[in-house]
N, C-alpha and C positions, 0 to 999 in steps of 0.2 A: 666420598662418592655417594654414600647414603643420603647425605644432605642435598646433593645435587639432583639425585633421582627424586626426592620428595619434593623440591622445588619445582621440578618439572611437572610432576603428576599435580601439585597444587594450580599451576599455570594452566594445564590442560583441563582440569576440572572448571576452572573459571570460564575457560575459551569455549567449552561444550556446554555452557550455560546449565549446570546442574544445580542452580539455586530454586527453592521451592516457588512455585508461582503466588503463593500466599505473601512473599516479601517483595512482590513487585507492585508497582503502581499502575492500575489498569489504564491502557492507552487512551480509552475514551475519557477519562479525567485527568489527562496530562495536561496542565495549562501550558507547558512549554511546546507541545505539539499543536495545540489551539494556536499559540502565539505563532510557530512556524507557518502554519497553514493560512492564517489571516495575513501575514505578511505577503506570502506568495499571491494571494488573490488580490490584495490591494496593489501590488506592483503591476500586476497585469492591467488591472482597472484604470489605473491613473497613467500608465503608459499609453494605452489606447485613448483615453480622455484627452490627453495633451495633444495626440494626433488629430483628434477630431476638432480641437480647438487652434489647429495650424501651428502646434508647436511640437516639432519632431525631435525626440531623443534617439540616441543611438539603439539600435535593435537589441543589445545585450540587455538593456535595462528591463524590457519585458521578457526576455528569455530567461533571466536570472530567476524571476517568478515562476516560471514552469519548471525550472530544475529544481527549485525547493519543493514544488508539488511532487516531483518524481521522488525525491528522496523520502518526504513524509509519506507518501502512499505505500512504498514498500515496507517502511518501517511499522506503520499501523496494520498493515495486512499480516505481518509476521504474528502479531497479537491475536488476529483474527484466526490464523491457522493453529496457533497454540489453543484457543479455546473450542475449536472444532475438534481437536485431538483430545483434549481433556474431556470433553462431553462423549468420546468414544463414537463420533460420527465418522462416516467415510469421508476421509480427507480431500481427495481431489473432486469428487462429484459436489459435495457439499460446497466447497469453495467456488467452484465454477458457477453453479447455480445461484448463489448469493451475490456473486459479482455481476452476472448477467442481469439479475433484477435490480442491482445498485445502479449500473451505469447506462443502460440501454433504454429503459421506458422514458426517461426524461430527455436524453438525447434524441430519440425517435420523435417525440412531440415536438421539440425546437425545430429539427430538421424539417418535419412536416410542415410546420407553420411557416417557416421560411420559404419552402417551395410553393405552398398554396396561394401565399399572398405576395409572391415574388419580392421578398425583402432583400436588401442588399447585403453583400457578403460582409461588409463593414461601412461605417458612416461616410468613408472616402472611397468607397468601392461600389459602383453601380450594380445592379441586378444583371446578371447574364445567365439565360436560359440553359438550365443543365439537360442532358439527355438522360434516358431512363438509367443506363448504366452508371452515370455518375450520381444520380439520386440514390440508387441501390447502394453504391459504395459508401455514401455519406450515412445512410440508415444503419448499415451494418458495421461501419467504422473500419473501412479496409482502403480507404482512398490513397494512403501513402503506399500501399504496396501495388497498386494498379495504375499509378501515374494520373489519378483522377483528381481534378480541383475540388476543394471544399466549398460547400456552400455558406460557411461561416468561418471567418479568419481563426477563430479559436479552436476549431475542430481538428487542426492538424496534430495536435498531441495526442488525442484519444486513440487512435490506432496503435500507438506505441505502447499506451497503457494496457490496452486490450491484449497485445502481444506479450507483455510482460507477466500479465495475469497467468498465462498458459504455463510459465516456468517457475512462478513463485513458490508453489508446493514442493516442486523438486529442489529449489534453494533451501527450503525450509528443511528438508529431509537431510540434505547435505550439510547443513550447519549443524543439525543434531548430531551428525555423525562425526564430523571432523572440526567442529567449532569454528572460532572466528578466523583461524588460520586457513581453514579450507575456503571459507567465502572470501578472504583476501586473495588467496590463489585464483579463484574464479574472476575476480575483479581484474587481475593481472591479465588472464586470458582474454577477458572481455575488452580490455584495452587494446590488446593485439589484434582482435577482431575488428575492432573499431577502426584502427589504422589501415587494416588492410581490406575493409569493406568497399571504399570506393574504387578500388581496382577491381572488384570482382562484379558487384551489381547495385545498381542505385535503389532497387527494390527492397535492399536489405539495410536501409539505413537506420533500422530500429537497433542495430548493433552500435552505432555511435553513442546511443542513449543508455544501453545496458549498464555501463559502470555507474551511471548515476543511480539507477534503479538498485544495483547491488550495494552501493554506499549505505541506502537505508537498511539493507539486510544485515550489514556488517554492525550497525549501530544497536541492532536487536541482539545479536550473539555476542556483542561486546558487553551487554549487560544493561541495556536501557531500561529504566524502570526498577531496578534493584536498589534498595536503599543502602547507600554507602556515604562515606565522607565525600561530600560533593563541594564543587567551587561555587561561589556565589552566582546567582541568576544573571547578573550584569554581564558576565562572561558569554552568556548565549547570544545576545543581540550583536556584542561586539565580534563574536565569531562570523555572524551573518555578514557583518560589514566588512570584515577581513576577506572572506569568501568573495564577497561582490568586488572587492579591489583585485583579487586573483584574476577574475574574468575580465575586468577592464584592462588590466595590463597584459594579460595573455592575448586578448583580442587586439590590442594596439600593436602588438609584436608578431600578429598573425599566427597565434598559437591557441586561437579560440577554442578548438575541440579539445585540446589538451587541457585548457584552463577549466572547462566544464568539468571534466573528469577530477581533476585535483581538488577543485572546490566543493563537490559533492562529497568526496572522500573525506574532505576537512570537516565538514558538517556532520557526516555520519560517525566519524570515529571520536569527535568531541561531544556529541549529544548526550551521551550517558553520564557525563561527569558533571553536569550542571545541576544545581538545585532548581526545584520547580518555582515558578513564579507565585508569590504569596500575597498579591494585592487583590482583594477579592472583587473590587470594581473592574478592574483591568481583566481579571479572569473571565468575569461574566462577558465582557464586551468581546473579547478574542473567541470565547466559546461560542457565541452567538454568530461571528462572522464565520467562524469554521463550520458550523452547523449548515448555514446556507451557502457555503461557498461554491459548490458545484452549480447551484443555480445561478449565482452571480456570475461564474466564469462563463456559463452558456448563454445568458441574456444580456450582459452589461453592454454588448456592442450595439444591440438594437434599441436598448434604453437610451443610449448615447444618440443614436441616429434619430429617434422619435422626438428627443427633447431638443436637441440643437441643430438638427437639420430640418426636419419637418416644421419645426415651430421656429424657424430662425428669424421670421419676421416679426416675432412677438417680443415684449419687453424681456430683459434678462432675467428679471424676478420671476416671470412666468416660466421661462425655458429652465431655469435651474430648480425651480419648485418642481416641475415635471420630471426632470432628471433624478433628483432625490427620490421622489414617489416611486419612479419606474424601477430604479436601481434597488430599492429596497423592497417595494412591494411584490415585483414579478418573482424574485427568488423564493420569498416567504410564501407566497401562493402556490407556486409549483412544487415546493418542498412538501407542503400539507396535503396537496392534492394529488400529487403524482409521486414524488420521490419516496417520502417516508412510507405511504401505504404499500408501494411495490417492494420496498425493502422488507416490509412485514410479510408480504405475499412469499418472497423467497425464502424467509426463514420458516415460516410455517410448512412450505413445501419440503424443505430439507428436514425439519423435524418429523414430518409424516413419513418420509422415505427411511429415516432412520429408526422409527418405531416399527416401520413394517419390516425392515431387515432384521430388527431385534426378534419379532415375532417369529419370523421364518426360521431364524437360527435356533430359538427355543423349540420349535416344533420338530426339528430335524434331530435335536439331541435327547432322543428318547433312551432312557436306561433300561436295558434288557435284564431280565431277572437271571441270576446265576444259579443253576441247578445245584442243590446239595446232595451229595451222595448219601444213600441210605447205609447205614451200619447196623449190622446185625446185632440184636441184643446181647449184651455180656462180652462182646468183642472190643478190645482196648485198641484205639488207633494212636500210634505214635508217629511223630513227625520229626525229622532230623532237624537240629537247630541250624538256623540262617546264619551263615557267616556274612557280617556286614562290614564293608571296608571303612576305615576311619575317613571322615570328611566326605563320604559320598551317600550318607543317608539322606532319605527324602526331607526330614526335617531340616537338615542342614541346607539342602538346595533351596528350600522354601525360605529360610532364613536369609540366604544369600541374595535370592531374587527380591525379597522385600527391601534388602538395604540398597540394592541396585535401583529399584524402582523409586525409592524415597529420594535418593539423590539425584535421579534423572529428571525429577520435576522441580 
């Protein structure tokens, strides 16, 4: 019985992610996560490129790339929440401010340019004049909740990401308290919610994608980034291929929704067990694609439209040279002019708020002097001995707290 109890405690200790952060690979330097994000954005890019050149693939080809984004985003943001907590910053407000400055500035710029210059929704979709409420819904990314059309076809996924940002800190705290078992229980509840959602309201379609985001949270609490005996890297792309196969098969059998949930969970539960890619040249390529991926995602439709539709009467060499230049140049320019500076603004703002909060806390914690009673000269003061219960001394409590703190990180 003692052995069974010990095994259970060992499992729960792993499930609650009590390994020191020093033993993890930082998410920003994970070649496997760069690979995942690069694959995601390239799938979306080439899916739309083929449509632009009159070759239509099944929709699940591009949809698979977006699902990979969802898993990747929630996993990476768990590391972001961990850093916020480790730096003793306010978890919720810091996270929300940083996400706001991360996603909204570039999105607002792209939406504004599309509206001001009457750009088409996609290369194959002509311009349709949106009203003010539609423009606002696109700017603030709530189109899917108000039945408003998007001004760019890629914007449909961003309202779901913004909605999940609201609950990711809660999922992080639940995972800390209950470990991967608690997250998997939430994934099961999210599946039930996704099944019942169509019978309740079309505005709540975000519940159909909640299991996909939670799969990334499960990957974090299962131990992504913790050094352990791992499987060869080749298993990572093979897992993605197998997950794509699940989507193809499920869609062909009219179980596309369930296939999405299963493939995302496959990726999330397997991600921690593969060794990192160790080919420096490929690592650099995937890291670059990953860095500029948000700009690629937002601008690639209009890069394809400008090169292949506006310049359709020019020679192929000119059109594809323009395509490469715009597809590469626009994301890089927007990253350095808007995306990266706004991310820094968000970080500086949260650091300032954290410092201000710390100063206010220090100013309110004033130590009041304790009055010392005056003892007449020659009088002997005796004090009865203090009885101290074994195991409840202040030193023992500090020792126990220190042990828990070191294991909790």
